[in-house]
N, CA, C and O atoms as a DFTB+ gen file, in Angstrom:
272 C
 N C O
     1  1     -57.875       0.892     -13.734
     2  2     -58.849       1.816     -13.208
     3  2     -58.407       3.232     -13.558
     4  3     -57.245       3.581     -13.350
     5  1     -59.309       4.053     -14.086
     6  2     -59.007       5.433     -14.443
     7  2     -59.073       6.328     -13.227
     8  3     -59.975       6.202     -12.398
     9  1     -58.114       7.233     -13.122
    10  2     -58.117       8.198     -12.028
    11  2     -58.954       9.400     -12.461
    12  3     -58.773       9.930     -13.557
    13  1     -59.864       9.821     -11.596
    14  2     -60.731      10.950     -11.909
    15  2     -59.986      12.258     -11.699
    16  3     -59.158      12.369     -10.795
    17  1     -60.278      13.248     -12.532
    18  2     -59.704      14.575     -12.394
    19  2     -60.446      15.309     -11.279
    20  3     -61.643      15.574     -11.395
    21  1     -59.741      15.632     -10.209
    22  2     -60.351      16.286      -9.053
    23  2     -60.000      17.775      -8.966
    24  3     -60.279      18.406      -7.946
    25  1     -59.399      18.343     -10.003
    26  2     -58.934      19.732      -9.935
    27  2     -60.070      20.744      -9.903
    28  3     -59.896      21.825      -9.341
    29  1     -61.194      20.446     -10.469
    30  2     -62.310      21.408     -10.521
    31  2     -63.481      20.996      -9.640
    32  3     -64.597      21.485      -9.817
    33  1     -63.234      20.117      -8.712
    34  2     -64.300      19.605      -7.851
    35  2     -64.502      20.540      -6.662
    36  3     -63.541      21.042      -6.080
    37  1     -65.762      20.765      -6.315
    38  2     -66.103      21.570      -5.141
    39  2     -66.443      20.630      -3.995
    40  3     -67.406      19.866      -4.072
    41  1     -65.646      20.690      -2.929
    42  2     -65.851      19.846      -1.756
    43  2     -66.556      20.649      -0.678
    44  3     -66.310      21.845      -0.526
    45  1     -67.431      19.993       0.070
    46  2     -68.084      20.664       1.202
    47  2     -68.066      19.747       2.413
    48  3     -68.192      18.528       2.301
    49  1     -67.905      20.369       3.572
    50  2     -67.922      19.621       4.830
    51  2     -69.355      19.509       5.324
    52  3     -70.215      20.323       4.989
    53  1     -69.582      18.504       6.110
    54  2     -70.887      18.313       6.710
    55  2     -71.234      19.501       7.603
    56  3     -70.362      20.068       8.261
    57  1     -72.497      19.868       7.619
    58  2     -72.948      20.929       8.522
    59  2     -72.880      20.460       9.974
    60  3     -72.985      21.273      10.892
    61  1     -72.710      19.180      10.184
    62  2     -72.594      18.636      11.545
    63  2     -71.150      18.530      12.018
    64  3     -70.887      17.986      13.090
    65  1     -70.229      19.036      11.239
    66  2     -68.819      19.013      11.655
    67  2     -68.669      19.827      12.924
    68  3     -69.286      20.881      13.076
    69  1     -67.851      19.337      13.826
    70  2     -67.723      19.998      15.124
    71  2     -66.458      20.837      15.254
    72  3     -66.154      21.304      16.352
    73  1     -65.724      21.038      14.192
    74  2     -64.528      21.870      14.249
    75  2     -63.289      21.146      14.735
    76  3     -62.226      21.760      14.825
    77  1     -63.388      19.860      15.051
    78  2     -62.237      19.118      15.565
    79  2     -61.304      18.653      14.448
    80  3     -60.207      18.164      14.719
    81  1     -61.732      18.802      13.210
    82  2     -60.919      18.353      12.099
    83  2     -61.205      16.925      11.679
    84  3     -60.657      16.452      10.683
    85  1     -62.051      16.234      12.419
    86  2     -62.413      14.852      12.082
    87  2     -63.655      14.864      11.198
    88  3     -64.752      14.513      11.632
    89  1     -63.456      15.274       9.954
    90  2     -64.589      15.478       9.062
    91  2     -64.417      14.716       7.762
    92  3     -63.314      14.324       7.379
    93  1     -65.519      14.525       7.117
    94  2     -65.493      14.056       5.747
    95  2     -66.020      15.182       4.879
    96  3     -66.762      16.051       5.337
    97  1     -65.621      15.149       3.617
    98  2     -66.096      16.126       2.653
    99  2     -66.765      15.390       1.510
   100  3     -66.374      14.280       1.149
   101  1     -67.781      16.027       0.947
   102  2     -68.566      15.431      -0.123
   103  2     -68.498      16.330      -1.351
   104  3     -68.533      17.555      -1.235
   105  1     -68.403      15.728      -2.507
   106  2     -68.461      16.449      -3.781
   107  2     -69.557      15.837      -4.626
   108  3     -69.545      14.639      -4.907
   109  1     -70.501      16.663      -5.027
   110  2     -71.608      16.165      -5.838
   111  2     -71.491      16.600      -7.290
   112  3     -72.385      16.325      -8.090
   113  1     -70.402      17.274      -7.642
   114  2     -70.269      17.773      -9.015
   115  2     -69.339      16.921      -9.877
   116  3     -68.756      17.409     -10.845
   117  1     -69.208      15.660      -9.519
   118  2     -68.462      14.723     -10.360
   119  2     -69.407      14.174     -11.422
   120  3     -70.618      14.119     -11.205
   121  1     -68.883      13.782     -12.529
   122  2     -69.714      13.275     -13.624
   123  2     -70.432      11.986     -13.234
   124  3     -69.861      10.899     -13.328
   125  1     -71.675      12.107     -12.800
   126  2     -72.474      10.930     -12.481
   127  2     -72.078      10.203     -11.218
   128  3     -72.489       9.060     -11.014
   129  1     -71.287      10.834     -10.359
   130  2     -70.827      10.205      -9.113
   131  2     -70.901      11.211      -7.967
   132  3     -70.978      12.420      -8.186
   133  1     -70.875      10.694      -6.759
   134  2     -70.730      11.498      -5.556
   135  2     -69.421      11.071      -4.916
   136  3     -69.191       9.879      -4.712
   137  1     -68.558      12.030      -4.597
   138  2     -67.261      11.732      -4.008
   139  2     -67.256      11.961      -2.513
   140  3     -67.972      12.825      -2.007
   141  1     -66.457      11.195      -1.815
   142  2     -66.317      11.306      -0.366
   143  2     -64.843      11.177      -0.031
   144  3     -64.174      10.258      -0.503
   145  1     -64.322      12.112       0.797
   146  2     -62.916      12.053       1.192
   147  2     -62.749      12.519       2.628
   148  3     -63.644      13.137       3.203
   149  1     -61.599      12.217       3.196
   150  2     -61.216      12.645       4.537
   151  2     -60.678      14.066       4.437
   152  3     -59.736      14.312       3.685
   153  1     -61.253      14.997       5.174
   154  2     -60.830      16.399       5.081
   155  2     -59.393      16.608       5.535
   156  3     -58.757      17.584       5.137
   157  1     -58.873      15.713       6.359
   158  2     -57.486      15.840       6.830
   159  2     -56.484      15.395       5.770
   160  3     -55.289      15.659       5.901
   161  1     -56.955      14.726       4.727
   162  2     -56.076      14.209       3.684
   163  2     -56.676      14.529       2.306
   164  3     -57.106      13.623       1.593
   165  1     -56.704      15.816       1.935
   166  2     -57.370      16.203       0.693
   167  2     -56.746      15.624      -0.569
   168  3     -57.397      15.585      -1.614
   169  1     -55.513      15.179      -0.495
   170  2     -54.875      14.558      -1.652
   171  2     -54.923      13.035      -1.598
   172  3     -54.364      12.350      -2.454
   173  1     -55.597      12.521      -0.584
   174  2     -55.688      11.078      -0.404
   175  2     -56.782      10.468      -1.259
   176  3     -57.283      11.104      -2.187
   177  1     -57.149       9.248      -0.947
   178  2     -58.134       8.538      -1.759
   179  2     -59.529       9.151      -1.667
   180  3     -59.890       9.783      -0.674
   181  1     -60.287       8.948      -2.716
   182  2     -61.667       9.413      -2.791
   183  2     -62.548       8.203      -3.058
   184  3     -62.318       7.452      -4.006
   185  1     -63.540       8.024      -2.230
   186  2     -64.546       6.990      -2.482
   187  2     -65.609       7.602      -3.372
   188  3     -65.985       8.758      -3.178
   189  1     -66.097       6.852      -4.342
   190  2     -67.167       7.358      -5.191
   191  2     -68.370       6.434      -5.119
   192  3     -68.247       5.215      -4.995
   193  1     -69.528       7.052      -5.201
   194  2     -70.802       6.352      -5.107
   195  2     -71.697       6.820      -6.242
   196  3     -71.558       7.943      -6.725
   197  1     -72.604       5.970      -6.663
   198  2     -73.632       6.430      -7.591
   199  2     -74.557       7.355      -6.798
   200  3     -74.657       7.219      -5.579
   201  1     -75.231       8.289      -7.464
   202  2     -76.164       9.153      -6.734
   203  2     -77.234       8.363      -5.967
   204  3     -77.616       8.751      -4.863
   205  1     -77.711       7.270      -6.543
   206  2     -78.727       6.455      -5.854
   207  2     -78.164       5.806      -4.596
   208  3     -78.832       5.778      -3.562
   209  1     -76.948       5.288      -4.675
   210  2     -76.317       4.678      -3.499
   211  2     -76.080       5.719      -2.420
   212  3     -76.275       5.442      -1.236
   213  1     -75.656       6.924      -2.820
   214  2     -75.411       7.994      -1.849
   215  2     -76.713       8.399      -1.148
   216  3     -76.736       8.583       0.069
   217  1     -77.785       8.534      -1.914
   218  2     -79.083       8.887      -1.330
   219  2     -79.536       7.830      -0.335
   220  3     -80.045       8.168       0.734
   221  1     -79.361       6.571      -0.666
   222  2     -79.719       5.477       0.240
   223  2     -78.900       5.558       1.520
   224  3     -79.443       5.403       2.614
   225  1     -77.594       5.800       1.392
   226  2     -76.723       5.918       2.564
   227  2     -77.158       7.078       3.460
   228  3     -77.258       6.910       4.675
   229  1     -77.414       8.239       2.883
   230  2     -77.795       9.411       3.677
   231  2     -79.120       9.166       4.387
   232  3     -79.258       9.489       5.567
   233  1     -80.081       8.607       3.692
   234  2     -81.381       8.320       4.322
   235  2     -81.233       7.332       5.475
   236  3     -81.838       7.516       6.531
   237  1     -80.437       6.293       5.280
   238  2     -80.230       5.299       6.335
   239  2     -79.509       5.912       7.530
   240  3     -79.824       5.599       8.678
   241  1     -78.544       6.784       7.259
   242  2     -77.819       7.447       8.340
   243  2     -78.740       8.355       9.145
   244  3     -78.691       8.360      10.375
   245  1     -79.578       9.119       8.456
   246  2     -80.527       9.998       9.157
   247  2     -81.507       9.185       9.982
   248  3     -81.828       9.553      11.112
   249  1     -81.986       8.077       9.421
   250  2     -82.941       7.228      10.151
   251  2     -82.292       6.651      11.401
   252  3     -82.919       6.607      12.459
   253  1     -81.046       6.210      11.290
   254  2     -80.338       5.654      12.441
   255  2     -80.108       6.735      13.496
   256  3     -80.254       6.479      14.692
   257  1     -79.756       7.921      13.063
   258  2     -79.512       9.021      13.993
   259  2     -80.762       9.447      14.731
   260  3     -80.679       9.871      15.884
   261  1     -81.913       9.345      14.099
   262  2     -83.165       9.742      14.748
   263  2     -83.606       8.736      15.802
   264  3     -84.480       9.036      16.616
   265  1     -83.006       7.533      15.798
   266  2     -83.355       6.517      16.800
   267  2     -82.578       6.696      18.098
   268  3     -82.887       6.054      19.102
   269  1     -81.563       7.571      18.082
   270  2     -80.718       7.734      19.276
   271  2     -80.995       9.020      19.994
   272  3     -80.369       9.305      21.014
């Protein structure tokens, strides 16, 4: 498995972060992928998703959140 170069990636925290440090960060400027990492461990593992899979996940999460 090839390791992706993360040196020029722009990470952003969710606008719903509450300041407690328990956040995830997303990078959408990877070549054809969306990256997800734990903000407390910026050098740790990165999960990658296809843009279509990420869009499906976000839509499902928003739909679930609107039910509560």
